[in-house]
C-alpha positions in Angstrom: 18.3 11.7 30.2 15.6 12.3 32.7 12.5 14.3 31.8 11.6 15.0 35.5 10.6 18.5 36.5 14.1 19.2 37.9 15.5 18.7 34.3 18.5 17.0 35.9 20.3 14.3 33.9 20.0 10.8 35.4 23.2 9.5 37.1 23.2 6.6 34.6 24.1 9.0 31.8 25.8 11.9 33.4 26.4 13.6 36.8 27.7 17.1 37.4 28.6 19.1 40.4 30.3 22.3 41.6 33.6 22.5 43.4 35.3 25.7 44.6 33.3 27.9 42.2 34.1 25.8 39.2 32.2 23.1 37.4 33.7 19.7 38.3 34.0 17.1 35.5 30.8 15.5 34.1 31.0 11.8 34.1 29.3 10.0 31.2 29.0 6.3 30.3 29.1 2.8 31.6 30.2 -0.4 30.1 26.7 -1.2 28.9 24.9 0.3 25.9 22.1 1.3 28.4 24.2 4.4 29.0 22.9 5.7 25.7 20.4 7.9 27.4 17.3 6.1 26.0 15.6 3.0 27.1 12.4 1.0 26.3 10.3 2.5 29.2 11.2 6.0 28.0 9.9 5.4 24.5 6.8 3.7 25.8 5.8 6.4 28.3 8.0 9.5 28.0 8.1 9.7 24.2 5.1 7.7 23.3 3.6 10.3 20.9 4.3 13.7 19.4 3.1 15.7 22.5 5.2 13.7 25.0 8.2 13.7 22.7 8.1 17.4 22.4 7.9 17.9 26.1 10.8 15.5 26.6 12.8 17.4 24.0 12.1 20.8 25.6 13.2 19.5 29.1 16.4 18.0 27.7 17.3 21.0 25.6 16.7 23.3 28.6 19.1 21.2 30.7 21.7 21.2 27.9 21.4 25.0 27.5 22.0 25.5 31.2 25.1 23.3 31.0 26.4 25.1 27.9 25.7 28.5 29.5 27.7 27.8 32.7 30.2 30.7 32.9 33.3 28.5 33.6 34.7 25.8 31.4 33.0 22.4 31.6 34.6 19.0 31.0 32.8 15.8 30.2 34.7 12.8 31.7 33.7 9.8 29.6 34.1 6.1 30.2 32.2 3.4 28.4 29.2 4.1 26.2 28.4 7.8 25.4 25.5 7.4 23.0 22.4 9.4 22.3 21.4 11.4 25.3 24.8 10.8 26.9 26.6 12.2 23.9 24.1 15.1 23.9 25.3 16.1 27.4 28.9 15.7 26.4 28.4 17.9 23.4 27.0 20.7 25.7 30.3 20.6 27.6 33.3 22.7 26.5 35.7 19.8 26.5 35.5 16.0 26.4 38.1 13.7 28.1 37.7 10.0 27.5 39.5 6.7 28.3 40.2 3.9 25.9 36.9 2.1 26.8 34.8 5.0 25.5 32.4 4.6 22.6 30.3 7.2 20.9 27.3 7.3 18.7 23.9 8.8 17.8 21.4 6.0 17.0 18.5 8.2 15.9 18.5 6.6 12.4 18.0 3.2 14.0 14.9 4.4 16.0 13.1 6.6 13.4 13.6 9.8 15.3 15.5 13.0 14.4 18.3 14.5 16.5 17.5 18.0 17.9 18.6 21.1 16.1 20.9 22.5 18.9 22.7 19.2 19.4 23.1 18.7 15.7 24.6 22.1 15.3 27.0 21.4 18.2 28.0 18.1 16.7 28.7 19.7 13.3 30.7 22.5 14.9 32.9 20.0 16.8 33.5 17.3 14.3 32.7 19.1 11.1 29.7 18.6 8.7 31.2 15.6 6.9 31.8 13.6 10.1 28.4 14.7 11.5 26.7 13.4 8.4 28.4 10.0 8.8 27.5 9.8 12.5 23.9 10.8 12.0 23.1 8.9 8.8 24.7 5.6 9.8 23.9 5.5 13.5 27.1 3.5 14.0 29.2 3.4 17.1 32.5 5.3 16.9 35.6 4.1 18.8 37.6 6.5 20.9 40.6 6.7 18.5 38.3 7.6 15.6 36.4 10.1 17.9 39.7 11.7 18.8 40.7 12.0 15.2 37.4 13.7 14.5 37.9 16.2 17.2 35.2 14.8 19.4 37.6 13.8 22.2 40.1 16.5 23.4 42.2 14.2 25.6 42.6 10.4 25.6 43.6 8.8 28.9 44.3 5.4 30.2 41.3 4.0 32.2 42.9 4.2 35.6 44.2 7.8 34.9 41.0 9.3 33.5 39.6 10.9 36.6 43.0 12.1 38.0 44.0 13.7 34.7 40.6 15.3 34.2 40.5 16.8 37.7 44.1 18.0 37.4 43.3 19.8 34.2 40.1 21.3 35.8 42.2 22.5 38.8 44.7 24.1 36.4 41.8 26.0 34.7 40.4 27.1 38.0 43.6 29.0 38.8 43.3 31.1 35.6 41.2 34.3 35.0 37.5 33.6 35.1 36.6 36.7 33.2 39.0 35.7 30.4 37.5 32.2 30.2 33.9 33.5 30.3 34.8 36.0 27.5 36.3 33.2 25.4 33.1 31.1 25.9 30.9 34.0 24.9 32.9 34.8 21.8 32.9 31.1 20.6 29.2 30.8 21.3 28.5 33.9 19.3 30.6 32.7 16.4 28.9 29.3 16.4 25.4 30.9 16.6 24.7 29.6 20.1 25.0 32.7 22.2 22.4 35.4 22.9 24.8 38.3 23.2 25.2 40.8 20.4 28.6 42.0 19.0 28.2 45.2 21.0 27.6 43.2 24.2 30.8 41.3 23.5 32.8 44.4 22.9 31.5 45.9 26.2 32.5 42.7 27.9 36.1 43.2 26.6 36.1 46.7 28.0 34.9 45.5 31.4 37.8 43.0 31.5 40.3 45.9 31.0 38.7 47.7 33.9 38.7 44.6 36.2 40.7 43.9 39.3 41.8 40.6 37.7 43.5 42.5 34.8 45.4 44.7 37.2 46.4 41.6 39.3 47.5 39.8 36.1 49.8 42.7 35.1 51.2 43.0 38.6 51.9 39.3 38.8 53.6 39.3 35.4 55.9 42.2 36.4 56.6 40.6 39.8 57.2 37.2 38.3 54.7 35.4 40.5 51.5 33.4 40.0 48.4 35.7 39.8 45.6 35.3 42.3 42.4 35.9 40.3 39.0 36.7 41.9 36.7 36.9 39.0 36.1 40.6 39.3 
């Protein structure tokens, strides 16, 4: 992760972009453990003491919050090592697609640091408290099959099919109702203690969906036996 003023993740750990109003897949990992999101220069300069470490954490958490708050579904596309900061970015995404070369881990216990509260909560909500304890206490690397069994990986792909399958899934999501997807994200974030909306806000959002053009289009398309054309309003 990069602690530059732009708060943008470095391309070595993850890169994201928009396409046709949706979030295109995030790509995490390389074949080298250097994709862990931490390196010696960062510890010597960026996180050399309490003050610089706190600044680094604030920047990283702000970037992760922005990714998690994106209104459309986000997908982390993972190849190779997804460790430390790389996994932190992947946890902020809604879904994680990986190939058979993917490896996961949080090595905080090997460095003498403590993983952040928000990312720890996300990890526990995805894999469960028991698996989260194992990952955090041991600092061990987890293979993709085990990660899938934990629920950390949503889809396992062959290496040469990862990008095509991820983008195909993203395109299929882009054809569906944005308001429904946004509402689902808000509901889940609220239930997991991540969202800022109140229960009253969420109920109002449900009412807005019933008043939307997309709802009327969805009903018409169902009755006319055709694919709906949603516009997000």
